[in-house]
N, C-alpha and C positions, 0 to 999 in steps of 0.2 A: 376408564373410556370416557364417558359422559363429561366428566369435570377438563377432559381434556379438549373435547370439541366443543365445550362453552368457551373456552379462552380463546382457541381458533377462531371461534366464530366474531369472537368481539375484536382480536386484532386485526382481522380480515376488514371488516366494520369502518375500522379508526385509520384502515391504510388507503392514502391518497394515490390516485392513479394519474396525477395532471403532469407529473414528470417521473419519466422512466429513463434509465441509464442504457446506453447501446448495448451493454452485456446482455441484455436480456435477448437480444438476438444475434448473439454470439455463441452464446451456449446450445452445446448440444446436448436440449433436455429430455431426448427419449433414451439415452445411454442408461442402464439399469442403476449405477452408482455414478452420483456425480459429488466431488469433494468440491468447496467454493473457499480459497482463503484470500486473508487478506489484511491488513492492519486494521484493529478497532476502530471504528467512526465512518469506515468509507462509504456505509450503506449496504452492507451484505443480507441484514435480516429484510431490510427495505424493498430490497428486490425479490428477495424469495418471496414473500407476502404478496409482492405484487406479480409473481408468475402464478399463484396458486390462486388469487383473484380473478386472474386473466381466463384461466382455464376451465374455475371450479366456481359455482355459486356458492355463496354464503347458505349453509345447510347442508350440502352435498357431502354426503359423509364417504366418498370415495376417497378424498384428498385431506391430510393432516399434517397441518404446520405446528409444533410444539417445539419448547425450548428446552437442551439437557439441564438447566439449573433449575427445571420446574421442582417445586416438591413432592410431586409423581413420581420421580424417577427414585425417590428414596426407599420406594416401595415395589418399583417394575422396572426390570431390567431392559437393554433395547429389544433384545431378541423377543421377550414375552410381548411388549408395546407393537411388534411388528405382526407376530404372530396372530394375536388377537384381533389387529387391523386388517390384516388381508384375508382370514377369514370369516371375516364378518363384510366384505366387498371391499377393502381397500385396494387403491391402484397405488398412491403416490404419499409416501411420509417424507417428511421434512423434518429434520432434528437440528435444529438451530443450538450455536453455544455447546457445538459437540466437547469441546476441550473441557466443559466443566462438569462434564459426565464422571460422578465419580469422582472427586478430585484424590489426585495424588497416587492413581493408578492409569494405565494405557489400556483395560478391559475394553473402551469403546471401538479401538480398531478392530479388536480379534471378535467381536460382536457382529459387526457391520461385514465381515467375511463371513460369519456364519450366515447372517441374513442373506448375504448375495448367494449361497447356496442352497439353505433351506427353503428360499421363496424368489426362483428367481422370475415369476411375473411382477412381482413389486419394486416399482423405483424408489429408489431412497437416494435422499440428499441430504447432505450433510455439510454442514460449513461453522467455522471458527472464528474468534477474532484473533486467535493468536497464532502466528507463523510458527511459534517454538511447538507449540503442541501438536498440530498438524503436521510438522515435520517428524515429531514420534511415531506416529501411527503410520509412516508412509511405508514400511516394511512390508506388512499386511495389506496395503493398498493397492501396491504400487503396479500390479496386474490386472486389478478390479475395478479401480475407480478412474474415470475421465476428473482430472485435476484442473481447475482455474485458478489464476491469483487477481483479485480485485483491488485494483490501487486507490487512491483517493482521485478527486475531479481533475482533468486536466485543464489548462488555460482555456481552450475549445469549450471543454463539457462546462464550465464554468459559467462563459457566456451565454449558452442556453439556458441552463440551470438560473441562473441569478438575473439576465437580461433579454431571455427572449431569443437570442441570436444564434440560428441553426448554421453551423459551416461542415461539411465533411472533413474526414482526417485526410491528412496528407502525408506522405511516407520522406523521410531524410532525401532521399533524392529526387525526388519530386521538388522540397522545398529548395536544395542547392541547386538543380537545373532553372526551374521556374518561379525563383521567388518573386518576380513580378506580377505574376498572374495571382500568388496568393495576396499579396500587398492590395493590388485592386481591387477583389472580391470581399476582402474584411473591411479595407477604408470605404469600400462603398456604403457599409450598412453602420460605421462606429467610427471612432476615434481609438483602434486600439490601444494606446500606450496610458492612458489615464485608467484606460481598465483594467489593463496587465499591474500597472503598480498596486489596485485595489486586491488583486488576486496573489498578489506575493505575499502580503500579509496576512488576507482572508479569502478563501473560497476554497482549496485544496478539500475539505471534507466539506461534504452535503449536508452536515447538521448547522451548516448557517442560516440555512431557510428557515432553522425554529428560533432564529433572533440574533442578534450579534451580542448583546450584553452578556451572554456567557459562554461566548465561543471560547475564547483564552481559556476560559476553566476548564472544559470538557477535554480540551486538548490537554492540559496538563494532568488530567484527574486520567486519561490513557496510558498519558506516559510514567505516572506513579502504579497505577495497577500494573504496568507489567515489572516493572522494575521490585514492586513490594510482594505482589503475590504470586507472578508466573517465573522470574528466576529464583525462586526458594523450591516452588513447588517443582517445576518441570527441570530445569537444569541445575538444581540442588547446588544453586549459590548458598554461601554459609550466610544466616540471616545477620550475621556478627556485619558482613560488609554492606549491606543493603544500602544504608549512609552514602559508605564509599561512591557505590554506584551511582547513587542520585548526585554526588558531589563532583563525579566525572562527567556526568551527562553536562551537568550546569556547567563547568569548565569549558566543554566542548563548544557549547552553544556560545560562550561568551567570548571565546578566540576561536572560533571555525573562519576560513580553512584551518584544522588543527593539527600541525605536523607531530606525528605520534613518535615519544620517544621512552620507549617500553622502559626502560630502565631506570630512567628520571621517574614517570610515573609510579613506578614499583614502588621507588624509595618514598616517596611521597603518600601515597595511601598504604603502605607500610603492607604492601602482600607480593608476592613473587612475579617477576616477569612474566612470565608464562600464563599465570593466573589472570595479570590485566590483559594481555591480547586475549585471552580466551572471553573475558567479559567483554570488549568490543565486538567480538564475533555476533555474542549472544543478541547484543543490541543491534547488531546489523541484520540479523536474522528476524528481530521484532520489529524491523522500519522505524528504529527509531534513529538509528546512524545508515549514513552511506561510506563504507569503506572502500578505498580507492588503492589499488595497485599500479605500479608500472609496469610489470608484467604477468597478469593477471594469472595466465597460464602455468606459470612457476611456481605460485603459490602453495606453502605446506600449510598445515593444521595449526603450526606455531607461527608463522610468519607475520609480520606485524605489518598493518597495513601503511601504505606511504603517508596516506594525508586521511581526515576522517572530517565529514560533514554531517549535517541533523539532514533527515532522510527528505525532508521539504522544508521549503521557507517558513511556513505558519507555524511549524515548529521554534523556529527563530524568535519569531515575534511573540509568541507563547511562553518560552521558557526565559528569555534574555532581552524584553523588550526596550531598555533602558541601553541595551548595547550592542542592537542590530547594525553591522555593517553592510549597505547597500550590494557592495561586492561580494559579499559571502551569500546574501540572500539571491542574487543574481547567478552566482556558480552551483549555488543547493537546487536551485530552480533547473538549471541545463542536466545536472547529472537525474536529477529526479524523472525529467520527460524524457532524457535518452536512455535510463538505463529500462524502461519500460520494453524496448526491443531492440537494442545495440548496446556490445560489450561497450564499455568506457572504462579507460584506464589513465591514468595519471600521466601528463605529458613531461616527465622528470626534464627531459634536454630542450624542447622547444615547444612552447603552446600551454595552455592549460591541461587539454584531455586529448586521447586518442580516442577515437571513437572507429570500430571494428578493425582495428588495426592498419585503417587507411586513412582515414581523416584527422588533419589536427585542428582543433578549434580554440581560439581565444575568446573569453569572455569579458565584457567591460561596459563601459559607457560611452557616449556619442562621441567622447575623443578618443578612444583606444584606435591606436595604428597599426601597419604592419613590421614593426621593427623585429619584433620579439619571433615572427615567421617567417620573414622573407626570403624569398627563393624556395621556401619549402611547398613541396607540391599538394595539389589537394586541401590545401589551408585555408581557412574561413574566420573571419571574425563575427561573433555575434555580438550586436551594440544594444543597450537599453537606451531608451530616449533618442535611438533612431530611427526617424521619421519612414525613410525609404529606403530599398535595395540601391546598392551603388559597388557594381561588380562583385566582390566577394567578400562585402561588407553588409551585411545583413540586420535586420532588427532581431532582436532576442527573441520578442512574444512568439515568432513564429516557429520556435522549438517546442511551442504549447499546444501544437497541432498535430502533433506525430502520433494521439490515441484521443 
């Protein structure tokens, strides 16, 4: 325990409180068990350390932040740690990187359940970088833990993180009905178009604050870790196929929006058609890809997606920097921003996307017109390089204010 507390003190001492994500005020921190999910690199560990630092002074032994990949867990179980901590006055136990606890097993979820039952007055927060691993433990935690998913930075958040510009969130309905109000508010403080171009390439991940030089390298490391480590360990993907999965991601990065021909992919990858679809869904769960269906409600386990995008535009610039199509980056951004709180489907008949089975959106540049959605009710164009709202043609950057 002493070793864990020394690490806790050092980590908190090195944690800056200068910029705190808004999730800090959106999480119900008083719940007995909290599970925070999200892609690797979006700032979950920093948020947890900031929460502990905000509420407990360094040296206060009522709180403990630790990581499940620590060597201390080679001889100490979660339940044993919780017991020792609680009987010595502990109130809040935070276990980060929970998916790395005893690799190859799902024991962590069973032990969290046991801690919940044995120590009802102990607050426990678990967090992990891999959506895949956390999904594995959902069965044991579904009725006990309050779950949160933490995305990367929205364009609105990036303006605050990197440029000190603070703006409130807007709902989609507010953006569609009062776009001029949003435009006036933002344009009075900055020129959004050049800042938006920066965001498409760099800005979704908060580790840009640590320097631009290694930004894309760190993104590649995140992707490789998921494919090389988590897919084999958690999803039982045959290690023989790992290079094929990496090649698949590279292919999608270079050709997105990627229209899926599962049989053709299966032939080129020399694996079964159903296996290809399964791998795509794993990569979607891991937030490397966004899978679009023309009717998501009717999709089955082995239904192939109609189109595939990388999960956010920064991935495009990291994985295929010489082949980035601005149109693809725009659409990746739109899907990423909208998917946080809306149902996004492929607009097979008219328009690029259907939103909440109600709206139809076309995404493009300033020259985009209404010819493809003419006469369609509740249809809008979101255009890049578009200065201000003009009827149902709105600046694309506005979708970056949804969260």
